[in-house]
C-alpha positions as CSV (number, residue, x, y, z in Angstrom):
1,X,0.0,0.0,0.0
2,X,1.0,3.6,-0.5
3,X,1.9,5.2,2.7
4,X,2.1,8.8,1.7
5,X,0.4,11.3,-0.6
6,X,2.0,12.9,-3.6
7,X,2.7,16.6,-2.9
8,X,2.3,19.1,-5.7
9,X,4.1,22.3,-6.0
10,X,2.0,25.4,-5.3
11,X,3.2,27.0,-8.5
12,X,2.9,24.4,-11.3
13,X,5.2,26.4,-13.6
14,X,8.6,24.8,-13.6
15,X,11.4,27.1,-12.4
16,X,14.1,27.7,-15.0
17,X,17.2,27.1,-12.9
18,X,19.5,28.1,-15.8
19,X,18.4,31.8,-15.7
20,X,17.1,32.1,-12.2
21,X,18.6,35.1,-10.4
22,X,20.9,36.3,-13.2
23,X,21.5,40.0,-13.7
24,X,22.3,41.6,-17.0
25,X,26.1,41.2,-16.7
26,X,25.8,37.5,-15.9
27,X,23.6,37.0,-19.0
28,X,26.1,38.8,-21.2
29,X,29.0,36.8,-19.8
30,X,27.1,33.6,-20.5
31,X,26.4,34.8,-24.0
32,X,30.0,35.7,-24.6
33,X,31.2,32.2,-23.6
34,X,28.5,30.7,-25.8
35,X,29.6,32.7,-28.8
36,X,33.2,32.0,-28.2
37,X,32.5,28.3,-28.0
38,X,30.6,28.5,-31.3
39,X,33.4,30.4,-33.0
40,X,36.0,27.8,-31.9
41,X,33.8,25.0,-33.1
42,X,33.2,26.6,-36.5
43,X,37.0,27.2,-36.9
44,X,37.7,23.6,-36.0
45,X,35.1,22.2,-38.5
46,X,36.0,24.8,-41.2
47,X,32.5,26.2,-41.2
48,X,32.3,29.9,-42.5
49,X,29.2,30.8,-40.4
50,X,28.3,30.6,-36.7
51,X,24.8,29.7,-35.7
52,X,23.5,31.0,-32.4
53,X,20.7,28.8,-31.0
54,X,17.7,30.3,-29.2
55,X,18.7,32.6,-26.4
56,X,16.6,33.9,-23.6
57,X,14.5,37.0,-24.2
58,X,16.2,39.0,-21.4
59,X,19.7,38.0,-22.8
60,X,18.6,39.1,-26.2
61,X,17.5,42.5,-24.8
62,X,20.8,42.9,-23.0
63,X,22.8,42.1,-26.2
64,X,20.7,44.5,-28.2
65,X,21.4,47.2,-25.7
66,X,25.2,46.6,-25.9
67,X,25.1,46.5,-29.7
68,X,23.2,49.8,-29.9
69,X,25.5,51.5,-27.5
70,X,28.5,50.3,-29.5
71,X,27.0,51.3,-32.8
72,X,26.0,54.7,-31.4
73,X,29.7,55.2,-30.3
74,X,30.9,54.8,-33.9
75,X,28.4,57.3,-35.3
């Protein structure tokens, strides 16, 4: 016989432990490491392009902010 009851989480939405508690700088550091890994892999395989897989929305916003600030600095 079953001796206990199954307990459910109060919030049924799973917690994304990968992005939980990250600030903007942590997200950009993680993206930098991801891009560096992809570049090294492309060089090793002789591929002329680098594909970035799906990134989190907040990481994409942080990247866009950095890119816009950089481009504005050149203008």
